[in-house]
C-alpha positions in Angstrom: 16.0 28.1 8.6 18.2 28.6 11.6 21.8 27.6 11.8 22.3 24.2 13.3 25.5 22.6 14.4 26.4 19.5 12.4 28.4 17.9 15.2 25.4 16.0 16.6 22.6 14.3 14.8 19.9 15.7 17.0 20.5 19.3 15.7 20.8 18.1 12.2 17.5 16.1 12.4 15.6 19.0 13.8 16.9 21.3 11.0 16.0 18.7 8.4 12.6 18.1 9.8 11.7 21.8 9.9 13.3 22.7 6.5 10.1 22.1 4.5 7.5 23.6 6.9 7.1 26.8 4.9 6.7 25.0 1.6 3.7 23.0 0.3 4.1 19.2 0.0 4.4 17.9 -3.6 1.2 16.7 -5.2 2.9 13.4 -6.1 3.6 12.6 -2.4 1.6 9.6 -1.2 1.5 8.7 2.5 0.9 5.2 3.7 -2.4 5.2 5.6 -1.8 5.2 9.3 -3.6 2.1 10.7 -3.3 0.4 14.1 -1.0 -2.2 12.5 1.4 0.5 11.2 1.3 2.5 14.4 2.1 -0.7 16.4 5.0 -1.6 14.1 6.4 1.9 14.4 6.1 1.7 18.2 8.0 -1.6 18.3 10.9 -0.6 16.0 11.3 2.8 17.9 11.5 1.1 21.3 15.1 0.9 22.5 14.2 -2.2 24.4 13.1 -4.1 21.3 15.2 -7.2 20.6 17.2 -7.4 17.4 15.0 -10.2 16.0 11.8 -8.3 16.7 13.3 -5.1 15.1 14.2 -7.0 12.0 10.9 -8.8 11.7 8.7 -5.7 12.1 11.0 -3.5 10.0 10.6 -6.0 7.1 6.9 -6.1 7.6 6.7 -2.3 7.4 8.9 -2.3 4.3 6.6 -4.9 2.6 3.6 -2.6 3.3 5.5 0.4 1.8 6.6 -1.5 -1.3 3.0 -2.9 -1.8 1.7 0.7 -1.5 4.3 2.0 -4.0 3.5 -0.9 -6.5 -0.1 0.1 -6.5 0.8 3.2 -8.5 2.3 1.2 -11.4 0.2 0.8 -14.5 -1.6 -2.5 -14.7 -4.2 -4.1 -16.9 -6.4 -7.1 -16.4 -5.0 -10.5 -17.4 -6.8 -13.9 -17.5 -4.9 -17.2 -17.0 -6.1 -20.8 -17.1 -5.5 -22.7 -13.9 -4.6 -26.4 -13.8 -8.3 -27.0 -12.7 -9.5 -25.5 -16.0 -10.8 -22.4 -14.2 -10.2 -18.8 -15.5 -8.5 -16.6 -13.0 -8.6 -12.8 -13.6 -5.5 -11.1 -12.3 -3.4 -8.1 -13.2 -0.2 -7.7 -15.2 2.2 -4.9 -15.5 1.5 -2.6 -18.4 4.2 0.0 -18.9 7.8 0.5 -19.6 10.3 -1.9 -18.1 10.8 -1.4 -14.4 13.6 -3.6 -13.0 15.4 -2.7 -9.8 19.0 -3.8 -10.1 19.5 -3.9 -6.4 17.2 -6.9 -5.7 19.4 -9.9 -5.1 18.4 -13.4 -6.3 16.8 -15.4 -3.5 19.0 -18.3 -2.5 15.9 -20.5 -1.8 14.5 -19.9 -5.3 13.5 -23.0 -7.2 15.1 -21.6 -10.3 18.7 -22.7 -10.9 21.5 -20.3 -11.4 21.8 -16.6 -10.4 19.8 -15.3 -13.3 17.7 -18.1 -14.7 15.2 -17.0 -17.3 11.5 -17.2 -16.6 9.9 -20.3 -17.9 6.4 -21.7 -18.0 3.4 -21.3 -20.3 1.7 -18.7 -18.2 4.7 -16.4 -18.0 6.0 -14.2 -20.8 9.3 -15.0 -22.3 10.0 -11.3 -22.7 10.2 -10.7 -19.0 13.4 -8.9 -17.9 16.1 -11.0 -16.3 19.3 -10.0 -14.5 22.7 -10.9 -15.8 25.4 -11.9 -13.3 28.0 -9.6 -15.0 26.3 -6.3 -14.2 23.1 -7.3 -12.2 21.0 -5.2 -14.5 18.0 -6.1 -16.6 18.0 -7.6 -20.1 15.2 -8.7 -22.2 
């Protein structure tokens, strides 16, 4: 790797981008499939003429796709629930150790009351993790 000045971001980015070129990529690396939708969103958010609102909208859409892709690697098992119309619905439920991001804020528009209301309802498990307002971490 060549010496790069750290006074400007362009030199630092170039050095960072070329740092791994002589090494193989990790086997655990998964890349989101490049589709016309993903390419279009990248084009929009990289365009310096893009408005602030459009940038936020398309950045959030791209983040949702990345999160959905990452969640697909979690262990799941099939789970059947009874709908109010007396129909069986086969879905998936998380089957693994507790995974609770402490950085996810409570949605202000949530129908649950309070900052860390426990999960309720017959179809939901009462052992689901909830956040406590004191430390914003998970408890069961």
